[in-house]
N, C-alpha and C positions, 0 to 999 in steps of 0.2 A: 192369659199369658201362656199356659201350657200348650193351648191350641196353636199359638203363633210359633212356639219353639218347635213343635212337631212338624208344622208346615215348612218352616225354614229348613229343618234338617233334611226333609225329603227333597226340597228344591235345590239345596246347595250341596248335596252329597256328590262329590266328584273329586278325582285326583287331578288337580289343576292349580294354576296360579290363583291365589285368593287375595282380593283387595278389600281391606276392611276400612270402614268409615262410619261416622255417626249418622244415624237415620235422618236427623234434621238437616245435615249437610247434603245428603243425597237428594232430599226433597227440594232444597233451595238451589243447588248448583248442578246436580246431575240427574234431574228427574226423568230424563228421556233415555237413560241407558238401558232400561228394561222395564216394560209394563208390569211384569210379575214382581220384580224386586220393589218397584215403587209402591205397588199395592200393599205388599206385605209390610213395608216400612210405614206406610200411612196408617196401618191398623195397629202398629206397635207404639209403645211409649217412646218419646224422642230421646230418652236417656239410654235406650238400648243401642246396640251396635249391629248393623246388618253386614252381610257378606256378599260381595259381587264375585261371581265365578267366571273364569275364562278357561276354556279348553286349551290344550297346547297349540292347536292350529290357530285358534282365535287370538291367543296371546301374541303370536308372531304377526298375524295379519293386521290386527288392530293396535299393535304395539302397546300392550297393557302396561309395560314398564314406563313408557312415556306418560301414560295416563296417571300412574301412581305418582310420578315425579311432579306432574302439573298439579295434581290434587294437593300434594304436600306443599308446593309453592303457594297455593291458594289458601293455605291454612287448614286444610283437611288432613287429619292424621291418617296416613295410608301406609301400608307395608305390603311387601310381596314375599310370599313363601313358596318354596319349590317342592314338587312332589317327590315321592320315593320311587323314581323311575330311572331306568338305565339310559345312558347317552351312548348311542351306537358309535358315533364318530370318535368320541373320546376313548371308548374301549378299543376300537380298531387302531387308533394311534398308539395306544399302550401296547397292543399285541405286536404291531410293526416295530416299535422301538425296542421292545424286549427281544424280538427275534434277531434284529440287527446286532444288538449288544451281545446276545448269546454267541453268535458267530464270531464276533470280535474277541470274545473271551478266549476262544480256542484257536483262532487264526490271526496271528499278528500281522500277516501280509494284508489280509482283508481290512484290518483296523487301520493300517498305515495308508491304504488307498482312499479311505473315507474320512479320516479325522481332519480337524482344522489345522492347516499348516500354512504359515505366511508365505514361505518360499513357493510352495506348490500352487498357491492361489495367484500370487502376483507374477511369478516367472513362467510357470507352466500353464497358466490360465485355466486351472481346474476349479471353476466357480461352483461346481456342485458341492464342494466341500463346505461351503457356507451353510448348507442345509443338512447334508448327511452327517456332519459332526454331531448334530443333535440326536442322532439315532444310536450313537455309541456311548458306552459308559466304562468306567475303570473296573468296577467290581460289582458284586451283587448288592452290597449296601448302598452304593452310589445309585444304582438302577432303581432299587426299591424306594429310596427316599424321593427321587424325582417322579416315579410313576404314581406313588401314593398322592403326592402333591398335585400331579396332573389330573388324577381322578377327582380329588376333592374340589378343586377349583374349576376344572374344565367342564365337569358334568353340569354344574348349574348354569354356566355361561352358555354352553351349547343348547341346553333346554330352553333358556330364556331368549337368546338371540337367534338361534337357528344354526344349522351346520355351516353354512357359507360364512357367516360373520365370525363364528367361533374359529374356523380354520384361518380366516384372514387375520384375526388377532394373533393367533399362535404363530403362524408362519412369519408374519411381520415382526414379531418379537424375536424369533430365532434369527432372522436376517439382520435385525437391528443390533443384536448382541454380537453377531459375527462381524458385521461391518465395523462396529466400534473397536472390537479387538484387533481387526485387521489394520485399522488406521493407527491405533496407538502403538502397535508392535510392528509397524511396517519396516522398521530398520533392525528388528531383532529376529533371532532364531526362536520361534515360538510355536508350540503345538498345544492343542486343547481338544476336549470332547465333552459331551454332556448336554442334556436337554434343559439345563437350568435357565438359559436365556429365555426360552419359550415359556417355561413354568413361571418365571418372574413376571413375564408379560401378562399371564393369566391372573396372577395374584393381584397385580396393580389394576387390572381391569375390574376384578372383584371389589377392590378397595373403592374404586370410583362408583361402581354400581350400588354397592352395599356398604357405605362407610360406617353404618351403625352395627354391622355384623361383627362376628368374632372369628378369629383364626386360631387353629390349634398349633401349638409349638411342638410338633411331632419330633421325637417320640415321647416328650414330656406331656403329662396331662394338664397343660396350662392353656387357658384361653386369654387372648388379648384382643382389644378392639382392632378392627381393620386399619383405621387411620393411625393408631399407635404403632402397629407393625410396620407401616410404611416409613414412619420417622425412624424407628429402630433399625430398619434395613439400611437406610442411608448412613446413619451414624456408624453402624457396624462395617459398612463398606469402606468408609473413610479410614477407620482404624485399621482394617485389614489391608488396605492398599499401602498404608505406611509401614506395616510390618512385613507383609508378603512372606510370612512364615508358614502359611498353611498350603501354599501352592494351589490356591483356588483362583479361577478366572473371574474375579469380581467385576472386571470391566464388562464382561459378557452379561453378568447379572444386571448391571446398570443399564446397558444398552437395551436389553430385552424388556426390563421393567418400564423404561420411559416410552419405548415405542408401543408397548402394549397399552399403556395408559393413554397416550395420544391417539392411537388408532381407535380405542373405545370412545374417546371424546369426539372424534370425527364421525363415527357411526351413530353416536347417541349424544348430540349436543345438549339435550335437556338435562343429562346427568351433570354436565358442567355448570349449567345455569342453576341447578339445585344446590350444588356444593362448590361454589366458585373458590372459596378460601382453601378448601382441601386441594383442589386441582392446582391452584396457583402456588401453594406452599410446596407441594411435591415437585412441581416443575421448576421452581426457583432453586430448591435444594439440588435437583439433578443438574441444573446448569452450573452451579457452583462446583459440584464434584467433577463435571466435565472440564471446567477450566483448570482444575487441579491436575487432571489427567493430561491435558494438553501441555501444561507447563512442566510436568514431571512424569513422563511416560515410564521411567524406570523406577518410580516410587521412592526416589531418594529424598532425604529431608530437605525442605526448602528453608532458605534463610528468611524469606518473607513471602507471603502469598501475593502481595501486590507489588508490581514492578517498580513503582516510584519509591516505595519504602526500601526496597532492596538496593536501589541506586544510592540512596542517601547513606545507607549503612556501608556501602563499598567505599564511599568517599572518606570515611573516617580512618582508613588504614591504607598504606601504599600497596598496590598489587600490580601485576603485569597483565591485567585483564584486556589490555588493548590488543594483545597478540592472540593468535588462535590457540586452542587447547593443546594441539600437537606440539607447537613450538614451546609452549609453557612447560609441558612435561619433558621435552628434550632438554631444556635448560636445567630443570630440576635434577634430572638423572645425571647430567654432566657434572653438576655441582656436587652430587653425592659421590660420584666416582673420583673427584679431585679432593674433596674436603671431608667426606663422610656424611652420614645422615644427620649427625648432630649439628651440622652447620645450617640446616634448613630453618627458616623462620616458621612461626606458628601458621601463618597463612599458606606457606608453601607445603607444610605437612598436611594441612587440611585439604588442599587441592590434590595432593598425591593420594591421600586416603580416599577421597571422593572418586577420583578417576579409577583407582584400583577396584573399588567396589562396583563401579559401573561396568567395567570391562569383565569383571568376574561374573556378573549377572548375565551379560551378553553371551559369554562363552558357555553358560550352562544350557544344556538342551533339556528344558523343563517340559513336562506334559501335565499341566494342571488339570485336575479333575473337573473343575467348574461345578463343584458339589454344592447344592443348596440344602441347608438343614432348616427345616421348619417344623 
């Protein structure tokens, strides 16, 4: 036994992805992966666990993550761990974002030229803002939170999938968050900045690849399972969208998270086959939240989530819903000028309050930070 352990330690000593599995399973299912590994396993008791080592280049060329997923699907307990190595592309992205943000801290004109602005994108056709807004941040705390998150999640994804696929996931998530914000706020004066859309995409990519992993709720020393974090993220987004008291661009979070998840699924379909319930659950929740955003882009309270139920409720009391909102408001204002506000019915008061709140929010020139706290 000691001889086997010493031989195994010499053979397997490497900073790389490590795939663990029972020796008996290696012999019966994966006997051809390596003659050396097979020989060592054959000499060891079947109760022991052997270790298959992949170098970084081999991990990307032979897609060891797919191998781990397929082994797990076949009943072999397999896991993937990452080395303590730097990810050059992730670090370069952090340096670029920090440099852009630092310039924006001291130059308001530079920030205005690159932040997300609905009017500038739709009217002036400045489409570069869909991406450059992710390079700007509101302050040092905003920048620090996003860059720490980018390093924690991006480093592992880049190492495992490679630079090209890592950049594809990140940029697709940034674009997805920006496009969703653009569509939701296409009729509003809306500005935003921050890398949270791309960071959320990396987080949900991590959730799909490593659902059994844990995520740190920075800066709190708390660990939560990756799948639980995904559920909490959606619940928190729904509650925050209804409040809108924090001036955070949660719609960009949602768009980035979903596009990051789906891009990873397209690049690595074996991950979906391995965890179909997780993928379908997150996708279903995202679609429900998307429907909410479509029905209520200004995040005002809804009388009912489903249109049929809403129509039935409207029939229970007489309203003037057949006319346009402008005509309704003109009639209400005229009634106030002639008889006073006390003459309004409860339905008319509710309509007046709703319209007042909506126009107030439209008139506010908000610049949400799109800050992600994890």
